C-alpha positions as CSV (number, residue, x, y, z in Angstrom):
1,M,-8.4,-37.6,-82.6
2,S,-10.2,-37.6,-86.0
3,H,-10.7,-34.5,-88.0
4,L,-14.3,-33.1,-87.9
5,P,-15.9,-32.0,-91.2
6,R,-17.6,-28.6,-91.4
7,L,-21.3,-29.3,-91.4
8,S,-24.5,-27.3,-91.2
9,G,-27.1,-28.1,-88.5
10,R,-29.4,-29.6,-91.2
11,E,-26.6,-32.0,-92.3
12,V,-26.0,-33.1,-88.7
13,V,-29.7,-33.8,-88.3
14,G,-29.7,-35.8,-91.5
15,A,-26.9,-38.0,-90.2
16,L,-28.5,-38.5,-86.8
17,R,-31.8,-39.5,-88.5
18,K,-30.0,-42.5,-90.0
19,I,-29.5,-44.0,-86.5
20,G,-33.0,-43.5,-85.2
21,Y,-33.3,-39.9,-84.1
22,V,-36.5,-38.1,-85.1
23,F,-37.6,-34.5,-85.1
24,D,-39.3,-33.6,-81.8
25,H,-39.6,-29.8,-82.1
26,Q,-37.8,-26.6,-83.0
27,R,-37.4,-23.5,-80.8
28,S,-35.9,-20.6,-82.6
29,S,-32.7,-21.7,-84.2
30,H,-32.3,-25.0,-82.2
31,I,-33.7,-28.3,-83.4
32,V,-34.5,-30.9,-80.8
33,L,-34.3,-34.6,-81.8
34,R,-35.3,-37.6,-79.7
35,Q,-34.4,-41.2,-80.0
36,T,-37.3,-43.6,-80.5
37,A,-35.6,-46.7,-79.1
38,P,-34.1,-47.0,-75.6
39,P,-32.1,-45.1,-74.1
40,H,-34.5,-42.4,-75.5
41,R,-31.8,-39.7,-75.7
42,R,-32.6,-36.1,-76.6
43,L,-30.2,-33.9,-78.6
44,T,-30.3,-30.2,-79.4
45,V,-28.7,-29.2,-82.7
46,P,-28.2,-25.6,-83.6
47,D,-29.7,-24.8,-87.0
48,H,-26.7,-22.8,-88.2
49,D,-24.9,-22.7,-91.5
50,E,-21.8,-24.1,-89.7
51,V,-21.9,-25.9,-86.4
52,A,-18.9,-25.1,-84.2
53,K,-16.3,-27.9,-83.8
54,G,-16.7,-28.2,-80.0
55,T,-20.5,-28.2,-80.3
56,L,-20.4,-30.9,-83.0
57,R,-18.0,-33.0,-80.9
58,A,-20.4,-32.7,-77.9
59,I,-23.4,-33.7,-80.0
60,I,-21.5,-36.8,-81.3
61,R,-20.5,-37.7,-77.7
62,Q,-24.1,-37.2,-76.4
63,A,-25.4,-39.5,-79.3
64,G,-23.1,-42.2,-78.0
65,L,-21.0,-42.3,-81.2
66,T,-17.3,-41.9,-82.0
67,V,-16.2,-39.4,-84.6
68,D,-15.4,-42.1,-87.1
69,E,-18.9,-43.7,-86.6
70,F,-20.5,-40.3,-87.1
71,K,-18.4,-39.6,-90.3
72,A,-19.6,-43.0,-91.7
73,L,-23.2,-41.7,-91.4
74,L,-22.5,-38.7,-93.7
């Protein structure tokens, strides 16, 4: 299992934008992203100073990435 870096919600959003996710809307402290190309996934990223390890791992999994693929986007 690869080590996860400590990232803010904005840094996670920036990495996901590189693979085709775009801002959909924000509700309070949660940013919702959607994928423009199929399979049109939606992801919710907390807009916190530091995203929890388990939450980050779940976001990576929902995006269809491995930890190493995600780290390459940073």
